[in-house]
Residue frames as qw, qx, qy, qz and C-alpha x, y, z in Angstrom:
[[0.592, 0.110, 0.564, -0.565, -11.21, 134.34, -7.71],
 [0.751, 0.450, -0.220, -0.429, -11.80, 133.26, -11.33],
 [0.409, 0.465, -0.784, 0.054, -8.83, 130.98, -11.15],
 [0.258, -0.138, 0.837, -0.463, -10.19, 129.35, -7.93],
 [0.715, 0.282, 0.284, -0.572, -13.56, 128.73, -9.44],
 [0.658, 0.516, -0.466, -0.290, -11.97, 127.29, -12.56],
 [0.148, 0.398, -0.886, 0.185, -9.83, 124.92, -10.46],
 [0.469, 0.036, 0.693, -0.546, -12.86, 123.74, -8.51],
 [0.744, 0.423, -0.030, -0.517, -14.74, 123.15, -11.78],
 [0.510, 0.492, -0.695, -0.124, -11.93, 120.99, -13.12],
 [0.117, -0.216, 0.892, -0.381, -11.70, 119.00, -9.93],
 [0.631, 0.188, 0.499, -0.563, -15.50, 118.34, -9.99],
 [0.720, 0.495, -0.266, -0.407, -15.41, 117.43, -13.68],
 [0.297, 0.426, -0.853, 0.059, -12.56, 114.98, -13.08],
 [0.338, -0.059, 0.795, -0.499, -14.50, 113.34, -10.20],
 [0.691, 0.350, 0.259, -0.577, -17.60, 113.05, -12.24],
 [0.578, 0.524, -0.537, -0.321, -15.72, 111.59, -15.18],
 [0.183, 0.269, -0.937, 0.131, -14.32, 108.74, -13.11],
 [0.465, 0.085, 0.660, -0.584, -17.66, 108.17, -11.39],
 [0.708, 0.463, 0.124, -0.519, -19.46, 107.77, -14.65],
 [0.742, 0.557, -0.342, -0.149, -16.86, 106.17, -16.86],
 [0.092, -0.606, 0.767, -0.190, -14.20, 104.67, -14.59],
 [0.553, 0.038, -0.823, -0.125, -13.89, 100.89, -14.29],
 [0.482, -0.429, -0.709, 0.286, -14.75, 101.23, -10.58],
 [0.215, -0.917, -0.238, -0.238, -16.16, 103.77, -8.26],
 [0.200, 0.672, -0.423, 0.574, -13.74, 106.16, -6.52],
 [0.475, -0.519, 0.443, -0.555, -15.12, 105.02, -3.34],
 [0.964, 0.012, -0.222, -0.148, -14.87, 101.22, -4.05],
 [0.630, -0.611, 0.476, 0.052, -12.49, 98.98, -2.24],
 [0.758, 0.581, -0.287, -0.069, -10.40, 98.34, -5.35],
 [0.871, -0.344, 0.241, 0.253, -7.63, 95.80, -5.11],
 [0.278, -0.658, 0.441, 0.543, -4.10, 96.09, -6.45],
 [0.419, 0.049, 0.785, 0.453, -5.02, 94.30, -9.72],
 [0.337, 0.783, 0.491, -0.178, -7.63, 96.65, -10.96],
 [0.732, 0.249, 0.059, -0.631, -8.53, 97.24, -13.73],
 [0.068, -0.242, 0.947, 0.199, -9.00, 93.69, -14.67],
 [0.572, 0.304, 0.429, -0.629, -12.58, 93.48, -15.93],
 [0.825, 0.493, 0.001, -0.277, -11.99, 91.75, -19.27],
 [0.943, 0.088, 0.125, 0.294, -9.59, 89.50, -21.15],
 [0.519, 0.682, -0.102, 0.506, -7.44, 92.36, -22.43],
 [0.139, -0.770, 0.335, -0.526, -6.80, 93.80, -18.95],
 [0.939, -0.304, -0.159, -0.030, -6.39, 90.35, -17.26],
 [0.174, -0.794, 0.567, -0.129, -3.36, 90.20, -14.91],
 [0.674, 0.269, -0.688, 0.002, -1.00, 87.22, -15.01],
 [0.733, -0.548, 0.279, -0.289, -1.26, 84.76, -12.15],
 [0.334, 0.522, -0.783, 0.055, 1.81, 82.68, -11.44],
 [0.767, -0.173, -0.616, -0.054, 1.78, 79.08, -10.05],
 [0.646, -0.401, -0.527, 0.379, 1.51, 78.83, -6.28],
 [0.220, 0.027, -0.161, 0.962, 1.33, 82.65, -5.90],
 [0.033, -0.679, -0.708, 0.190, -2.05, 83.51, -4.22],
 [0.081, 0.318, 0.153, 0.932, -3.59, 86.86, -5.33],
 [0.017, -0.497, -0.651, 0.574, -5.88, 88.89, -2.94],
 [0.019, -0.322, -0.495, -0.807, -8.76, 90.40, -4.95],
 [0.173, 0.341, 0.576, -0.723, -11.94, 92.30, -4.06],
 [0.079, 0.487, 0.712, 0.500, -15.22, 92.23, -5.86],
 [0.087, -0.754, -0.400, 0.513, -16.47, 95.74, -5.56],
 [0.505, 0.011, 0.273, -0.819, -18.69, 97.52, -6.61],
 [0.706, 0.222, 0.605, -0.292, -21.58, 95.23, -7.33],
 [0.789, 0.596, 0.124, -0.084, -21.34, 93.37, -10.64],
 [0.003, -0.801, 0.574, 0.170, -17.56, 93.63, -10.55],
 [0.989, 0.132, 0.037, 0.052, -15.58, 90.80, -12.29],
 [0.266, -0.761, 0.557, 0.201, -11.88, 89.97, -12.12],
 [0.910, 0.395, -0.122, 0.018, -9.84, 88.25, -14.91],
 [0.427, -0.682, 0.546, 0.231, -6.47, 86.59, -14.68],
 [0.805, 0.496, -0.280, -0.166, -4.41, 84.85, -17.32],
 [0.591, -0.528, 0.600, 0.109, -1.88, 82.04, -17.26],
 [0.455, 0.508, -0.650, -0.334, 0.18, 79.94, -19.73],
 [0.902, -0.116, 0.306, -0.281, -1.00, 76.36, -19.81],
 [0.024, 0.470, -0.853, -0.226, 1.35, 73.45, -20.64],
 [0.726, 0.114, -0.482, -0.477, -0.18, 70.55, -22.59],
 [0.720, -0.086, -0.687, 0.048, -1.10, 67.60, -20.38],
 [0.177, 0.113, -0.637, 0.742, -0.64, 69.38, -17.06],
 [0.346, -0.617, -0.699, -0.107, -3.33, 69.21, -14.54],
 [0.109, 0.321, -0.203, 0.919, -4.21, 72.56, -13.08],
 [0.301, -0.614, -0.689, 0.241, -6.15, 73.50, -9.88],
 [0.019, -0.430, -0.010, -0.903, -7.80, 77.00, -9.83],
 [0.453, -0.515, -0.696, 0.212, -9.23, 77.64, -6.35],
 [0.101, -0.674, 0.057, -0.730, -10.67, 80.62, -4.54],
 [0.394, -0.218, -0.722, 0.525, -10.52, 81.05, -0.81],
 [0.212, -0.785, -0.434, -0.387, -13.59, 82.80, 0.62],
 [0.274, 0.010, -0.401, 0.874, -12.76, 85.83, 2.77],
 [0.265, 0.157, 0.360, -0.881, -15.66, 87.22, 4.91],
 [0.496, 0.365, 0.763, -0.196, -18.01, 84.62, 3.30],
 [0.343, 0.531, -0.320, -0.705, -17.66, 86.04, -0.15],
 [0.774, 0.262, 0.567, -0.105, -19.64, 83.64, -2.42],
 [0.047, 0.546, -0.538, -0.640, -17.48, 83.40, -5.59],
 [0.847, 0.412, 0.311, -0.126, -18.20, 81.94, -8.98],
 [0.322, -0.565, 0.585, 0.485, -15.24, 80.74, -11.03],
 [0.772, 0.597, 0.133, -0.175, -14.92, 80.47, -14.82],
 [0.539, -0.362, 0.567, 0.508, -12.24, 79.15, -17.16],
 [0.607, 0.739, 0.089, -0.279, -11.76, 80.34, -20.72],
 [0.782, 0.144, 0.295, 0.530, -9.48, 79.63, -23.71],
 [0.332, -0.261, 0.150, 0.894, -7.64, 82.33, -25.56],
 [0.065, -0.331, -0.577, -0.743, -10.69, 82.98, -27.74],
 [0.362, -0.148, 0.315, -0.865, -12.95, 83.56, -24.67],
 [0.701, -0.141, -0.575, -0.398, -14.68, 80.17, -25.11],
 [0.623, -0.499, 0.388, -0.461, -15.96, 78.84, -21.73],
 [0.508, 0.302, -0.807, 0.014, -14.21, 75.60, -20.65],
 [0.491, -0.278, -0.775, 0.285, -15.31, 75.11, -17.16],
 [0.240, -0.560, 0.119, -0.784, -17.16, 76.81, -14.32],
 [0.515, -0.276, -0.755, 0.297, -17.81, 76.17, -10.61],
 [0.347, -0.759, -0.101, -0.541, -19.64, 77.65, -7.70],
 [0.556, -0.662, 0.334, -0.377, -19.09, 75.88, -4.39],
 [0.927, 0.120, -0.341, 0.104, -16.75, 72.89, -5.04],
 [0.355, 0.441, -0.539, 0.624, -14.13, 74.51, -2.73],
 [0.287, -0.257, -0.728, 0.567, -14.31, 74.97, 1.04],
 [0.081, 0.543, 0.479, -0.685, -17.54, 76.68, 2.09],
 [0.426, 0.811, 0.243, -0.319, -18.54, 79.24, -0.44],
 [0.129, -0.637, 0.564, 0.510, -15.28, 78.92, -2.39],
 [0.815, 0.503, -0.051, -0.283, -14.95, 77.73, -5.96],
 [0.453, -0.489, 0.694, 0.272, -12.62, 75.07, -7.45],
 [0.810, 0.527, -0.110, -0.231, -11.80, 73.84, -10.98],
 [0.575, -0.359, 0.678, 0.285, -9.50, 70.86, -11.73],
 [0.664, 0.701, 0.019, -0.258, -8.66, 70.91, -15.36],
 [0.747, -0.146, 0.474, 0.442, -6.31, 69.09, -17.68],
 [0.166, 0.720, -0.200, -0.643, -4.76, 71.45, -20.23],
 [0.846, 0.358, 0.395, 0.009, -5.41, 70.05, -23.80],
 [0.638, 0.579, 0.077, 0.501, -2.99, 72.38, -25.71],
 [0.480, -0.315, -0.178, 0.800, -0.26, 74.76, -24.76],
 [0.082, 0.599, 0.354, 0.713, -1.36, 78.43, -24.77],
 [0.062, -0.124, 0.356, -0.924, -2.89, 81.26, -22.83],
 [0.330, -0.500, -0.786, -0.152, -5.88, 80.70, -20.72],
 [0.143, -0.405, 0.167, -0.887, -7.98, 82.97, -18.61],
 [0.289, -0.415, -0.823, 0.257, -9.94, 82.61, -15.29],
 [0.198, -0.482, -0.109, -0.847, -12.77, 84.99, -14.32],
 [0.222, -0.314, -0.790, 0.478, -14.20, 85.41, -10.80],
 [0.264, -0.439, -0.171, -0.842, -17.53, 87.04, -10.02],
 [0.300, -0.096, 0.670, -0.672, -19.92, 87.12, -7.04],
 [0.038, 0.297, 0.949, 0.095, -22.75, 84.54, -7.06],
 [0.078, 0.784, 0.553, -0.271, -25.15, 87.26, -6.12],
 [0.450, 0.629, 0.288, 0.564, -25.36, 89.99, -8.65],
 [0.162, -0.914, 0.016, -0.372, -25.36, 92.72, -5.96],
 [0.835, -0.506, -0.039, 0.212, -22.77, 90.97, -3.84],
 [0.292, 0.828, -0.387, 0.281, -19.34, 92.33, -3.01],
 [0.729, -0.647, 0.220, -0.052, -16.34, 91.25, -0.96],
 [0.060, 0.728, -0.675, -0.104, -12.75, 90.00, -0.80],
 [0.988, -0.017, 0.155, -0.020, -11.33, 86.57, -1.79],
 [0.247, -0.645, 0.648, 0.320, -8.01, 85.00, -2.61],
 [0.867, 0.440, -0.048, -0.230, -7.21, 83.17, -5.84],
 [0.358, -0.581, 0.698, 0.218, -4.48, 80.57, -6.41],
 [0.834, 0.434, -0.256, -0.223, -3.29, 78.50, -9.39],
 [0.410, -0.545, 0.731, 0.004, -1.34, 75.35, -8.77],
 [0.513, 0.208, -0.783, -0.283, -0.58, 71.95, -10.34],
 [0.791, -0.353, 0.088, -0.492, -3.03, 69.62, -8.70],
 [0.063, 0.385, -0.903, 0.182, -1.78, 66.70, -6.64],
 [0.799, -0.150, -0.374, -0.446, -3.34, 63.39, -5.77],
 [0.363, -0.406, 0.775, -0.320, -3.44, 60.74, -3.01],
 [0.770, 0.126, -0.495, -0.382, -3.89, 57.07, -3.84],
 [0.225, -0.361, 0.846, -0.321, -3.91, 53.72, -1.96],
 [0.468, -0.128, -0.819, -0.307, -5.90, 50.60, -1.23],
 [0.594, -0.363, 0.289, -0.657, -8.68, 49.67, 1.13],
 [0.389, 0.176, -0.903, 0.050, -7.97, 46.33, 2.78],
 [0.750, -0.491, -0.286, -0.339, -10.02, 44.05, 5.04],
 [0.587, -0.720, 0.331, -0.166, -8.92, 43.00, 8.50],
 [0.916, -0.102, 0.308, 0.238, -6.85, 40.06, 7.03],
 [0.238, -0.587, 0.423, 0.648, -4.94, 42.46, 4.71],
 [0.403, 0.310, 0.745, 0.432, -6.76, 41.44, 1.48],
 [0.102, -0.068, -0.263, -0.957, -8.09, 44.06, -0.93],
 [0.330, 0.389, 0.653, -0.560, -11.64, 44.94, 0.02],
 [0.143, 0.164, 0.737, 0.640, -13.10, 44.02, -3.38],
 [0.084, -0.703, -0.681, -0.185, -16.58, 45.26, -2.37],
 [0.286, -0.435, -0.264, 0.812, -15.34, 48.63, -1.09],
 [0.010, -0.179, -0.442, -0.879, -16.81, 50.36, -4.20],
 [0.421, -0.543, -0.575, -0.443, -20.25, 49.72, -2.68],
 [0.650, -0.589, -0.461, 0.133, -19.41, 50.09, 0.99],
 [0.520, -0.606, -0.102, 0.593, -16.95, 52.82, 1.64],
 [0.378, 0.873, 0.052, 0.303, -15.61, 56.29, 0.54],
 [0.626, -0.117, -0.194, 0.746, -12.42, 58.09, 1.20],
 [0.041, -0.968, -0.235, -0.081, -12.97, 61.61, 2.62],
 [0.552, 0.253, -0.159, 0.779, -10.17, 64.27, 2.52],
 [0.360, -0.869, -0.337, 0.025, -10.19, 66.48, 5.56],
 [0.370, 0.448, -0.315, 0.750, -8.22, 69.52, 6.85],
 [0.416, -0.661, 0.119, -0.613, -8.14, 70.83, 10.37],
 [0.244, -0.382, 0.797, -0.399, -8.32, 68.88, 13.63],
 [0.438, -0.053, -0.846, -0.300, -9.43, 65.27, 13.14],
 [0.305, -0.369, -0.810, 0.340, -10.74, 65.20, 16.77],
 [0.014, -0.539, -0.349, 0.766, -12.26, 68.71, 16.64],
 [0.403, 0.755, 0.098, -0.509, -13.01, 71.35, 13.95],
 [0.417, -0.113, 0.741, 0.514, -12.32, 69.57, 10.66],
 [0.490, 0.594, 0.024, -0.638, -13.51, 70.52, 7.19],
 [0.774, 0.269, 0.556, 0.139, -14.25, 68.26, 4.24],
 [0.110, 0.710, -0.318, -0.618, -12.27, 69.32, 1.10],
 [0.488, 0.399, -0.640, -0.440, -12.47, 66.38, -1.23],
 [0.871, -0.084, 0.375, -0.307, -13.12, 62.65, -1.67],
 [0.098, -0.396, 0.859, 0.308, -11.60, 59.52, -3.13],
 [0.796, 0.219, -0.242, -0.510, -13.15, 57.30, -5.73],
 [0.512, -0.319, 0.794, -0.077, -12.85, 53.61, -4.65],
 [0.500, 0.327, -0.629, -0.497, -12.59, 51.15, -7.40],
 [0.920, -0.135, -0.164, -0.329, -14.11, 47.57, -7.44],
 [0.822, 0.138, -0.465, 0.298, -10.67, 46.14, -6.64],
 [0.627, -0.654, -0.281, 0.315, -10.24, 48.17, -3.50],
 [0.502, 0.023, 0.041, 0.864, -7.94, 50.89, -4.94],
 [0.023, 0.905, 0.395, -0.154, -8.76, 54.53, -4.64],
 [0.430, 0.193, 0.093, 0.877, -7.48, 57.88, -5.98],
 [0.041, -0.666, -0.420, 0.615, -8.56, 61.28, -4.59],
 [0.381, 0.863, 0.280, 0.177, -9.73, 64.23, -6.67],
 [0.518, 0.468, -0.141, 0.702, -7.19, 66.96, -7.46],
 [0.508, -0.802, -0.255, 0.184, -5.90, 68.76, -4.40],
 [0.203, 0.915, -0.229, 0.262, -3.73, 71.81, -3.91],
 [0.650, 0.266, -0.567, 0.431, -0.23, 71.17, -2.60],
 [0.396, -0.655, 0.285, -0.577, 0.27, 71.01, 1.20],
 [0.365, 0.129, -0.874, 0.293, 1.08, 68.86, 4.22],
 [0.289, -0.060, 0.513, -0.806, -2.24, 69.23, 6.06],
 [0.700, -0.025, -0.400, -0.591, -4.63, 66.57, 4.69],
 [0.411, -0.175, 0.814, -0.372, -6.25, 63.85, 6.71],
 [0.473, 0.030, -0.724, -0.501, -7.85, 60.72, 5.11],
 [0.485, -0.038, 0.639, -0.596, -10.90, 59.16, 6.60],
 [0.204, -0.056, -0.907, -0.363, -12.51, 55.89, 5.33],
 [0.489, 0.050, 0.340, -0.801, -16.28, 56.36, 5.71],
 [0.026, -0.089, -0.979, -0.183, -18.35, 53.23, 5.45],
 [0.470, -0.306, -0.391, -0.730, -22.01, 52.95, 4.68],
 [0.552, -0.363, 0.410, -0.629, -24.52, 52.12, 7.45],
 [0.968, 0.031, 0.054, -0.243, -24.99, 48.53, 6.17],
 [0.558, 0.564, -0.586, 0.164, -21.28, 47.83, 5.97],
 [0.882, -0.404, -0.223, 0.097, -19.68, 45.33, 8.29],
 [0.653, 0.166, -0.187, 0.715, -16.52, 47.47, 8.42],
 [0.343, -0.791, -0.305, 0.405, -15.63, 50.27, 10.85],
 [0.290, 0.928, 0.001, 0.232, -14.80, 53.81, 9.87],
 [0.765, -0.384, 0.040, 0.516, -11.07, 54.62, 10.29],
 [0.082, 0.957, -0.186, -0.205, -8.46, 57.41, 9.91],
 [0.820, 0.439, -0.256, 0.264, -5.31, 56.87, 7.89],
 [0.389, -0.822, 0.414, -0.048, -2.20, 56.32, 9.92],
 [0.661, 0.467, -0.580, 0.089, 1.07, 54.55, 9.45],
 [0.006, 0.208, -0.875, -0.437, 1.68, 51.61, 9.72],
 [0.072, -0.376, -0.913, -0.142, -2.01, 50.91, 10.09],
 [0.240, -0.476, -0.225, -0.816, -5.21, 52.90, 9.99],
 [0.160, -0.124, -0.768, 0.607, -7.01, 53.58, 13.23],
 [0.204, -0.720, -0.641, -0.170, -10.49, 54.21, 14.62],
 [0.366, -0.720, -0.286, 0.516, -9.04, 56.81, 16.99],
 [0.322, 0.919, 0.129, 0.187, -8.94, 60.33, 15.60],
 [0.382, -0.860, 0.309, 0.139, -5.88, 61.06, 17.84],
 [0.692, -0.267, 0.556, 0.375, -3.90, 58.64, 15.78],
 [0.605, 0.738, 0.279, 0.108, -4.66, 60.24, 12.41],
 [0.537, -0.390, 0.296, 0.687, -1.54, 61.38, 10.54],
 [0.350, 0.778, -0.042, -0.519, -1.26, 64.23, 7.90],
 [0.772, 0.268, 0.470, 0.334, -0.66, 63.43, 4.34],
 [0.139, -0.595, 0.245, 0.753, 1.50, 65.58, 2.07],
 [0.657, 0.642, 0.394, 0.031, 0.31, 66.51, -1.47],
 [0.375, -0.386, 0.394, 0.745, 3.02, 67.49, -3.97],
 [0.435, 0.662, -0.057, -0.608, 2.13, 69.59, -6.98],
 [0.575, 0.544, -0.474, -0.387, 1.68, 67.51, -10.11],
 [0.266, 0.270, -0.923, 0.067, 2.35, 64.22, -8.39],
 [0.791, -0.339, -0.309, -0.405, 0.45, 61.38, -6.75],
 [0.241, -0.470, 0.734, -0.426, 1.24, 60.49, -3.11],
 [0.720, 0.048, -0.605, -0.335, 0.87, 56.72, -3.10],
 [0.534, 0.001, -0.797, 0.281, 0.45, 53.77, -0.65],
 [0.278, -0.204, 0.397, -0.851, -1.92, 55.44, 1.71],
 [0.457, -0.124, -0.841, -0.263, -3.66, 52.21, 2.59],
 [0.557, -0.353, 0.257, -0.707, -6.50, 51.42, 4.91],
 [0.353, -0.011, -0.935, 0.019, -7.05, 48.23, 6.76],
 [0.496, -0.354, 0.001, -0.793, -10.52, 48.20, 8.12],
 [0.142, -0.098, 0.901, -0.398, -11.55, 46.32, 11.11],
 [0.359, -0.308, -0.737, -0.482, -14.74, 44.28, 11.00],
 [0.398, -0.321, 0.319, -0.798, -17.61, 45.32, 13.23],
 [0.243, 0.087, 0.929, -0.266, -19.45, 42.74, 15.36],
 [0.275, -0.254, -0.697, -0.611, -22.46, 41.31, 13.46],
 [0.303, 0.091, 0.535, -0.784, -25.66, 42.43, 15.24],
 [0.180, -0.217, -0.864, -0.418, -28.69, 40.26, 14.53],
 [0.406, 0.038, 0.360, -0.840, -32.42, 41.00, 15.14],
 [0.175, 0.259, 0.950, 0.019, -35.58, 38.88, 14.91],
 [0.419, 0.011, -0.229, -0.878, -38.63, 39.65, 12.72],
 [0.189, 0.155, 0.928, -0.283, -41.54, 37.86, 14.27],
 [0.333, -0.077, -0.457, -0.821, -44.64, 37.39, 12.23],
 [0.269, 0.249, 0.830, -0.419, -48.30, 36.40, 13.08],
 [0.177, -0.275, -0.669, -0.668, -51.70, 36.07, 11.45],
 [0.178, 0.261, 0.593, -0.741, -54.95, 37.51, 12.71],
 [0.819, -0.364, 0.298, -0.329, -57.43, 35.71, 13.01],
 [0.349, -0.390, 0.847, 0.094, -55.45, 32.43, 13.42],
 [0.541, 0.204, 0.813, 0.068, -55.89, 30.01, 10.55],
 [0.452, 0.791, 0.291, -0.292, -56.88, 32.65, 8.01],
 [0.603, 0.770, -0.182, 0.101, -53.62, 32.82, 6.11],
 [0.841, -0.240, 0.004, 0.485, -49.74, 32.60, 6.37],
 [0.107, 0.971, -0.206, -0.062, -46.83, 34.99, 6.30],
 [0.900, 0.067, 0.000, 0.432, -43.39, 34.23, 4.95],
 [0.366, 0.708, -0.160, 0.582, -40.13, 36.26, 5.47],
 [0.534, -0.797, 0.149, -0.239, -39.87, 36.24, 9.20],
 [0.928, 0.020, -0.179, 0.328, -36.71, 35.19, 10.98],
 [0.548, -0.647, 0.062, 0.526, -33.27, 36.42, 11.99],
 [0.557, 0.754, 0.122, 0.326, -31.58, 39.29, 10.10],
 [0.578, -0.089, -0.112, 0.804, -28.35, 41.21, 10.34],
 [0.056, -0.771, -0.274, 0.573, -28.70, 44.86, 11.41],
 [0.087, 0.591, -0.302, -0.743, -29.25, 47.18, 8.44],
 [0.050, 0.026, 0.872, 0.487, -30.55, 44.46, 6.08],
 [0.523, 0.057, -0.111, -0.843, -34.00, 44.26, 4.57],
 [0.319, 0.147, 0.921, -0.167, -36.79, 41.65, 5.29],
 [0.404, 0.002, -0.452, -0.795, -39.46, 41.05, 2.73],
 [0.350, 0.152, 0.797, -0.468, -42.77, 39.88, 4.26],
 [0.340, -0.039, -0.628, -0.699, -45.45, 38.23, 2.03],
 [0.464, 0.060, 0.659, -0.590, -48.97, 37.52, 3.31],
 [0.295, 0.002, -0.811, -0.506, -50.98, 34.69, 1.66],
 [0.603, -0.125, 0.286, -0.734, -54.65, 34.40, 2.59],
 [0.290, 0.009, 0.956, -0.046, -56.28, 31.04, 3.04],
 [0.059, -0.343, -0.771, -0.534, -59.25, 29.88, 0.94],
 [0.226, -0.757, -0.560, -0.251, -62.22, 32.18, 1.30],
 [0.412, -0.757, -0.137, 0.489, -60.03, 34.95, 2.99],
 [0.476, 0.732, 0.061, 0.483, -58.41, 38.12, 1.72],
 [0.539, -0.154, -0.276, 0.781, -55.58, 40.28, 3.12],
 [0.097, -0.935, -0.341, -0.003, -56.54, 43.58, 4.74],
 [0.126, 0.896, -0.290, 0.313, -53.40, 45.22, 6.15],
 [0.666, 0.074, -0.581, 0.462, -50.47, 44.85, 8.54],
 [0.431, -0.846, -0.033, -0.311, -50.31, 45.86, 12.16],
 [0.829, -0.398, -0.042, 0.390, -47.70, 46.03, 14.90],
 [0.397, -0.560, 0.225, 0.691, -44.41, 47.53, 13.69],
 [0.054, -0.035, 0.553, 0.831, -45.87, 48.17, 10.31],
 [0.387, 0.493, 0.547, -0.555, -49.27, 49.59, 9.33],
 [0.106, 0.273, -0.618, -0.730, -48.84, 49.22, 5.53],
 [0.750, 0.299, 0.341, -0.481, -51.68, 48.10, 3.32],
 [0.545, 0.583, -0.529, -0.287, -49.40, 46.92, 0.47],
 [0.804, -0.253, 0.536, -0.047, -48.40, 43.23, 0.07],
 [0.765, -0.310, -0.361, 0.434, -45.65, 42.18, 0.17],
 [0.157, -0.981, 0.086, -0.074, -43.75, 44.73, 2.31],
 [0.676, 0.353, -0.359, 0.538, -39.98, 45.51, 2.70],
 [0.526, -0.845, -0.071, -0.062, -38.83, 46.26, 6.29],
 [0.332, 0.675, -0.488, 0.442, -35.49, 47.75, 7.30],
 [0.831, -0.409, -0.365, 0.093, -34.30, 45.64, 10.18],
 [0.261, 0.585, -0.399, 0.656, -32.69, 47.84, 12.80],
 [0.303, -0.284, 0.683, -0.601, -34.23, 46.26, 15.85],
 [0.153, 0.201, 0.966, -0.059, -36.62, 43.38, 16.71],
 [0.393, 0.016, -0.251, -0.884, -39.85, 43.59, 14.81],
 [0.259, 0.264, 0.890, -0.268, -43.35, 42.19, 15.50],
 [0.315, 0.221, -0.307, -0.871, -45.69, 42.28, 12.56],
 [0.440, 0.245, 0.826, -0.251, -49.14, 40.79, 12.00],
 [0.116, -0.044, -0.655, -0.746, -50.94, 40.14, 8.77],
 [0.409, 0.250, 0.538, -0.693, -54.69, 40.83, 9.08],
 [0.067, -0.091, -0.831, -0.544, -57.24, 38.94, 7.01],
 [0.528, 0.156, 0.336, -0.764, -61.00, 38.99, 6.51],
 [0.441, 0.160, 0.882, 0.047, -63.49, 36.44, 5.20],
 [0.232, 0.070, -0.513, -0.823, -65.31, 36.34, 1.97],
 [0.492, -0.357, -0.753, -0.253, -67.93, 34.20, 3.66],
 [0.515, -0.655, 0.074, -0.547, -70.03, 34.47, 6.83],
 [0.504, 0.140, -0.774, 0.358, -68.42, 33.00, 9.97],
 [0.611, -0.728, -0.144, -0.276, -69.61, 32.45, 13.46],
 [0.039, 0.641, -0.629, 0.438, -67.43, 32.84, 16.56],
 [0.836, -0.251, -0.487, 0.025, -66.70, 29.69, 18.52],
 [0.460, -0.845, 0.174, -0.208, -65.88, 30.37, 22.23],
 [0.914, -0.111, 0.021, 0.389, -62.40, 28.99, 21.75],
 [0.084, 0.978, -0.193, -0.009, -59.48, 31.32, 22.36],
 [0.760, 0.384, -0.349, 0.391, -55.74, 30.92, 21.60],
 [0.691, -0.336, -0.353, 0.534, -53.05, 31.18, 24.22],
 [0.278, 0.047, -0.005, 0.959, -52.44, 34.85, 23.26],
 [0.181, 0.436, 0.497, -0.728, -56.19, 35.70, 23.73],
 [0.279, 0.246, -0.431, -0.822, -57.17, 35.87, 20.07],
 [0.737, 0.201, 0.460, -0.452, -60.45, 34.26, 18.90],
 [0.225, -0.114, 0.886, 0.389, -60.40, 31.30, 16.50],
 [0.607, 0.326, -0.007, -0.725, -62.93, 31.43, 13.69],
 [0.324, 0.008, 0.926, 0.193, -64.49, 28.39, 12.13],
 [0.257, -0.025, -0.504, -0.824, -66.91, 28.29, 9.14],
 [0.662, 0.047, 0.325, -0.674, -70.62, 27.92, 9.48]]
């Protein structure tokens, strides 16, 4: 009996020791890489070899280490599992923070693209964004790849104003259905572009997204020519450490839509308005009201009720805007009416 009691006491003491001092709770959903809660216990992560981790219990953190090669561009990226909201950090061998990221990856995932300044050992740490949060995630280290090309106009010439009028979106999934944005391309003033660092794969789709005031039409990348039809989109392969080139877009020109801005003065003869006329859709008209002698501007009416002068109007359909004035002197009403029914004032 004494031996049985002693055995139970030892078992209870062992459980209590791990509950109080162990790196994780005995009941936590620990992953295969634990313990990994500091630089000393960090596990090595190899290139292109994803690791499945679990943040559990609350406030758990996971460290990994890798050997960086000077000049190499690395991509550290988490993949959210069960909507785990990760926060990713990068450190040098002395524990100095080099970079951090919350949600630059897909959804709640994190992503860091980093150029190694010197050969040596580096560390990555993952924690939950919410201090009490737990959950699984995947972590991968790869050499980042890029996609580059040119944005051309309908005549095949570099679209030199593309820097102001278009972006290159990088998508994964179904171009005609459930697709997810994973990155973007910077368009230079000469029409060339380069995407941000991407993980290797053959599942990327490129989309030239134009601004609302652009005369060019959004298109998907396809060979030999980009297309407005999502069904024509073709995947682009990204190779680790390399740039996939010549993924050019040739954007069609959208028909120019014009609208009319019609101005009026009320009462007639009390002032003038400049700025009316025909404008292309998406452009801006500036209207300025100028009162006649002995009159002052009150406000605008019609498609604008502003009281400022001048005003700027976004032209997205036909506009009818009237400048209203009042007199600084006394006037009497003469029983003469204009063709549109308004009263004409003459001074006493």
